[in-house]
C-alpha positions in Angstrom: 88.9 114.6 64.3 87.0 112.2 62.1 87.2 108.4 62.8 89.0 107.8 59.5 91.7 110.3 60.4 92.2 108.8 63.9 92.5 105.3 62.4 95.0 106.6 59.8 97.1 108.3 62.5 97.1 105.2 64.7 98.1 103.0 61.7 101.0 105.4 61.0 102.5 105.1 64.4 105.3 102.5 64.8 104.3 99.2 66.2 105.1 98.7 69.9 108.1 96.5 70.6 107.1 92.9 71.5 107.4 92.0 75.1 110.5 89.9 75.7 109.6 87.3 78.3 113.3 86.2 78.8 114.3 89.8 79.5 111.3 90.4 81.7 112.0 87.2 83.6 115.6 88.2 84.1 114.6 91.6 85.4 112.1 90.0 87.8 114.8 87.6 89.1 117.1 90.5 89.6 114.5 92.2 91.7 114.6 89.3 94.1 118.4 88.8 94.0 119.2 92.4 94.9 117.5 92.7 98.3 118.7 89.2 99.3 122.3 90.1 98.2 122.2 93.2 100.4 120.8 91.3 103.3 123.5 88.6 103.1 126.3 91.2 102.5 125.3 93.0 105.7 124.4 90.0 108.0 126.3 87.2 106.2 125.4 83.6 105.9 125.2 81.2 108.9 128.7 80.4 110.1 128.5 76.7 109.5 126.6 76.7 106.2 128.7 74.1 104.4 128.7 71.7 107.4 125.0 72.2 107.9 124.3 71.1 104.3 125.8 67.7 105.1 122.6 67.1 107.0 120.3 65.8 104.2 117.3 67.8 105.5 118.9 71.2 105.5 119.3 71.7 101.7 115.5 71.4 101.4 115.2 74.6 103.3 116.7 76.4 100.3 115.7 74.1 97.5 112.0 73.8 98.1 111.3 77.6 98.1 113.8 78.0 95.1 111.8 75.4 93.1 108.5 77.1 94.0 110.0 80.4 92.9 111.1 79.0 89.6 107.7 77.4 88.9 105.8 80.5 89.8 108.0 82.8 87.8 107.4 80.6 84.7 103.6 80.9 85.3 103.8 84.7 85.8 105.6 85.0 82.4 103.0 82.8 80.8 100.0 84.7 82.2 101.2 88.2 80.9 99.9 87.1 77.5 96.1 87.7 77.0 93.9 84.6 77.4 96.9 82.5 78.7 96.0 79.8 81.1 97.9 78.0 83.8 96.7 74.6 82.7 98.2 71.4 83.9 101.4 73.2 84.9 99.8 73.8 88.3 100.4 70.2 89.1 104.1 70.8 89.2 103.5 72.4 92.6 102.7 68.9 94.0 106.5 68.2 94.2 107.5 71.0 96.6 104.2 70.6 98.5 104.5 66.9 99.0 108.2 67.2 99.9 107.5 69.9 102.5 104.6 67.9 104.0 106.8 64.8 104.2 109.5 66.7 106.0 107.1 68.2 108.5 105.4 64.8 109.2 108.7 63.0 109.5 110.1 65.6 111.9 107.0 65.6 114.0 107.1 61.8 114.3 110.8 61.5 115.1 111.2 64.3 117.6 110.0 64.0 121.3 107.1 66.3 122.1 109.3 68.8 124.1 111.7 69.2 121.1 109.1 69.6 118.3 108.5 73.3 118.6 111.4 74.2 120.9 112.8 76.8 118.4 109.5 78.7 118.3 109.7 81.9 120.2 108.8 85.6 119.8 112.3 86.5 118.6 112.7 83.6 116.2 109.2 84.2 114.7 109.8 88.0 114.4 113.2 87.4 112.7 111.9 84.7 110.3 108.6 86.2 109.3 109.8 89.8 109.5 112.8 89.1 107.3 110.9 87.3 104.6 108.1 89.9 104.6 110.4 92.9 104.4 112.7 91.3 101.7 109.7 90.5 99.6 108.4 94.1 99.4 110.7 95.4 96.7 110.4 92.4 94.3 106.6 92.4 94.7 106.3 96.1 93.8 108.8 95.8 91.0 107.2 92.7 89.5 103.7 94.1 89.7 104.9 97.2 87.8 106.6 95.0 85.2 103.6 92.8 84.8 101.5 95.9 83.9 103.4 96.0 80.6 101.7 92.7 79.7 98.0 92.1 79.2 97.0 89.4 81.6 93.3 88.5 81.6 93.7 86.9 85.1 94.9 89.8 87.2 94.3 88.3 90.6 95.9 85.0 89.8 98.9 86.7 88.1 99.4 89.0 91.2 99.1 86.0 93.5 101.8 84.2 91.5 104.0 87.3 91.7 103.7 87.3 95.4 104.4 83.6 95.5 107.5 84.1 93.3 108.9 86.9 95.3 108.3 85.4 98.7 109.6 82.0 97.9 112.6 83.5 96.1 113.6 85.7 99.1 112.9 82.8 101.5 115.4 80.7 99.6 118.0 83.5 100.1 117.1 84.0 103.7 117.5 80.3 104.4 121.3 80.7 103.9 121.3 83.0 107.0 118.7 81.0 109.1 120.2 78.5 111.5 116.9 76.9 112.5 116.9 73.5 110.7 113.9 71.9 112.2 111.4 71.3 109.4 108.6 71.9 111.9 109.9 75.5 112.1 111.0 76.3 108.6 108.2 74.6 106.7 105.6 76.2 109.0 106.9 79.7 109.2 108.5 80.1 105.8 105.2 78.8 104.5 103.3 81.3 106.6 105.3 84.2 105.3 105.0 83.1 101.7 101.2 82.8 102.0 100.9 86.2 103.6 102.9 87.8 100.7 100.9 85.9 98.2 97.6 87.0 99.6 98.6 90.7 99.9 100.0 90.7 96.4 96.8 89.1 95.0 94.7 91.8 96.7 96.9 94.6 95.4 97.3 93.3 92.0 93.7 92.6 91.2 93.3 96.3 90.6 96.8 97.2 89.4 96.9 94.5 86.7 93.3 95.0 85.5 92.9 96.6 82.0 
């Protein structure tokens, strides 16, 4: 086939449908909600959830990862366009980071040494880390596949943000089940799980999202 014929055939094909970022964002959000919903339907929320939220510290266990999830999802959707940049939007992460650090420092200062890490144990760590890591698998896989429909020119960063979105989203859902309200516990170990998922997703996505 001559080059002119190939160009003519390509020109005659219908143009691909434009990528709908609102629809893609909704599908990505659903990929996080689905495993969390199943988890909570099977195991339920903590028995004293409403009463626990009367403690001003406890809502942050849900709100901080939820805010991180929202910020990260917005950046994922931005970066699916070629040559898109994160830009100054990255500074929005300062809010959850500073809030988490403030909670951790305040809890460390206010609690006696024996009580600071009293909730840390093999079972509690396995439950916390394991739950978030397992719950994040499906949304990470789904979101990486969805992101391949775009044309990111920053595959590693996009994949890392996908991991950050998924892990923080499911961590927010898991927090409704978790009864450990010490910021020294949930800031540290939720954060560790989120960082693990972010790193693994970045490593996987650097090849999957390359074009």
